[in-house]
C-alpha positions as a Markdown table, in Angstrom:
| # | Residue | x | y | z |
|---|---|---|---|---|
| 1 | Unk | 38.5 | 22.1 | 19.0 |
| 2 | Unk | 41.0 | 25.0 | 18.8 |
| 3 | Unk | 43.5 | 22.7 | 17.0 |
| 4 | Unk | 40.8 | 21.8 | 14.4 |
| 5 | Unk | 40.0 | 25.5 | 13.7 |
| 6 | Unk | 43.7 | 26.4 | 13.5 |
| 7 | Unk | 44.3 | 23.5 | 11.1 |
| 8 | Unk | 41.4 | 24.5 | 8.8 |
| 9 | Unk | 42.5 | 28.2 | 8.9 |
| 10 | Unk | 46.1 | 27.1 | 8.0 |
| 11 | Unk | 44.9 | 24.9 | 5.1 |
| 12 | Unk | 42.6 | 27.7 | 3.8 |
| 13 | Unk | 45.5 | 30.2 | 3.9 |
| 14 | Unk | 47.8 | 27.7 | 2.0 |
| 15 | Unk | 45.2 | 27.0 | -0.6 |
| 16 | Unk | 44.6 | 30.7 | -1.1 |
| 17 | Unk | 48.3 | 31.3 | -1.5 |
| 18 | Unk | 48.6 | 28.6 | -4.2 |
| 19 | Unk | 45.6 | 29.9 | -6.1 |
| 20 | Unk | 47.1 | 33.5 | -6.1 |
| 21 | Unk | 50.4 | 32.2 | -7.3 |
| 22 | Unk | 48.8 | 30.3 | -10.1 |
| 23 | Unk | 47.1 | 33.4 | -11.4 |
| 24 | Unk | 50.4 | 35.4 | -12.0 |
| 25 | Unk | 50.9 | 36.2 | -15.7 |
| 26 | Unk | 53.6 | 34.2 | -17.4 |
| 27 | Unk | 56.2 | 36.1 | -19.4 |
| 28 | Unk | 55.3 | 35.9 | -23.1 |
| 29 | Unk | 58.0 | 36.9 | -25.6 |
| 30 | Unk | 57.1 | 39.4 | -28.3 |
| 31 | Unk | 56.5 | 38.3 | -31.9 |
| 32 | Unk | 59.9 | 37.5 | -33.3 |
| 33 | Unk | 59.4 | 38.3 | -37.0 |
| 34 | Unk | 59.5 | 41.6 | -38.9 |
| 35 | Unk | 56.4 | 43.7 | -38.7 |
| 36 | Unk | 55.7 | 46.3 | -41.4 |
| 37 | Unk | 54.3 | 49.5 | -40.0 |
| 38 | Unk | 52.8 | 52.3 | -42.1 |
| 39 | Unk | 53.7 | 55.9 | -41.5 |
| 40 | Unk | 50.9 | 58.5 | -41.9 |
| 41 | Unk | 52.4 | 59.6 | -45.2 |
| 42 | Unk | 52.2 | 56.0 | -46.6 |
| 43 | Unk | 55.8 | 55.0 | -46.2 |
| 44 | Unk | 56.4 | 51.5 | -44.8 |
| 45 | Unk | 58.8 | 50.8 | -42.0 |
| 46 | Unk | 60.2 | 47.3 | -41.1 |
| 47 | Unk | 60.3 | 46.9 | -37.3 |
| 48 | Unk | 60.8 | 44.3 | -34.6 |
| 49 | Unk | 59.1 | 44.0 | -31.2 |
| 50 | Unk | 61.3 | 43.1 | -28.3 |
| 51 | Unk | 60.5 | 42.2 | -24.7 |
| 52 | Unk | 57.4 | 40.7 | -23.0 |
| 53 | Unk | 54.1 | 41.8 | -21.6 |
| 54 | Unk | 55.8 | 43.9 | -18.9 |
| 55 | Unk | 58.6 | 45.6 | -20.7 |
| 56 | Unk | 58.7 | 46.0 | -24.5 |
| 57 | Unk | 60.0 | 48.3 | -27.2 |
| 58 | Unk | 60.1 | 48.6 | -31.0 |
| 59 | Unk | 63.2 | 48.9 | -33.1 |
| 60 | Unk | 64.0 | 49.3 | -36.8 |
| 61 | Unk | 65.3 | 46.3 | -38.7 |
| 62 | Unk | 68.9 | 47.4 | -38.0 |
| 63 | Unk | 68.4 | 47.9 | -34.3 |
| 64 | Unk | 67.5 | 51.6 | -33.6 |
| 65 | Unk | 64.8 | 52.0 | -31.0 |
| 66 | Unk | 61.7 | 53.8 | -32.2 |
| 67 | Unk | 58.6 | 55.2 | -30.4 |
| 68 | Unk | 55.1 | 55.8 | -31.8 |
| 69 | Unk | 53.8 | 59.3 | -31.3 |
| 70 | Unk | 50.2 | 60.2 | -30.4 |
| 71 | Unk | 49.5 | 61.2 | -34.1 |
| 72 | Unk | 50.7 | 57.8 | -35.4 |
| 73 | Unk | 54.3 | 58.6 | -36.5 |
| 74 | Unk | 57.1 | 56.2 | -35.7 |
| 75 | Unk | 60.1 | 58.3 | -34.6 |
| 76 | Unk | 63.6 | 57.4 | -33.5 |
| 77 | Unk | 64.0 | 57.2 | -29.7 |
| 78 | Unk | 66.5 | 59.3 | -27.8 |
| 79 | Unk | 67.3 | 59.9 | -24.1 |
| 80 | Unk | 66.1 | 63.1 | -22.6 |
| 81 | Unk | 67.9 | 65.0 | -19.8 |
| 82 | Unk | 66.4 | 62.8 | -17.2 |
| 83 | Unk | 67.7 | 59.7 | -19.0 |
| 84 | Unk | 64.2 | 58.6 | -20.1 |
| 85 | Unk | 63.7 | 57.2 | -23.6 |
| 86 | Unk | 61.4 | 59.4 | -25.6 |
| 87 | Unk | 60.4 | 60.0 | -29.2 |
| 88 | Unk | 62.7 | 62.4 | -31.1 |
| 89 | Unk | 61.6 | 64.8 | -33.8 |
| 90 | Unk | 63.1 | 62.6 | -36.5 |
| 91 | Unk | 60.7 | 60.3 | -38.4 |
| 92 | Unk | 62.0 | 56.7 | -38.5 |
| 93 | Unk | 63.1 | 55.2 | -41.9 |
| 94 | Unk | 64.4 | 51.9 | -43.1 |
| 95 | Unk | 68.2 | 51.8 | -43.4 |
| 96 | Unk | 68.1 | 51.8 | -47.2 |
| 97 | Unk | 66.2 | 55.1 | -47.2 |
| 98 | Unk | 68.4 | 56.9 | -44.6 |
| 99 | Unk | 70.7 | 59.7 | -45.6 |
| 100 | Unk | 74.2 | 60.5 | -44.2 |
| 101 | Unk | 72.9 | 63.3 | -42.0 |
| 102 | Unk | 70.3 | 61.1 | -40.4 |
| 103 | Unk | 72.8 | 58.3 | -39.9 |
| 104 | Unk | 75.2 | 60.7 | -38.1 |
| 105 | Unk | 72.3 | 62.0 | -35.9 |
| 106 | Unk | 71.5 | 58.4 | -34.9 |
| 107 | Unk | 75.1 | 57.6 | -34.1 |
| 108 | Unk | 75.2 | 60.6 | -31.8 |
| 109 | Unk | 71.7 | 60.7 | -30.2 |
| 110 | Unk | 69.8 | 57.5 | -31.1 |
| 111 | Unk | 69.3 | 54.5 | -28.9 |
| 112 | Unk | 70.8 | 51.3 | -30.3 |
| 113 | Unk | 69.1 | 48.1 | -29.1 |
| 114 | Unk | 70.4 | 45.5 | -31.6 |
């Protein structure tokens, strides 16, 4: 009798383990194409999404990481003193709209993910 109960308990445990494993989310890659975002001032920004459902980020068409702020602006990402990636004060622009000053700032402080 004890062996039967132990066998049933073992089978139930194995079945539960299999069912829990089957419910884990599969990694799904981000959309691979260009996504046009609209800044609050009406400018358009060509971006890519990279990553999966657990870890993901946005970047400009030429590979600079960007972050969306609470008020809807897309800004270049930078590392803070703790090494965390945060939004900077500089609004993101497409490469063809960037000036020399902005390009120098990116090369010094921006996060390249290309």
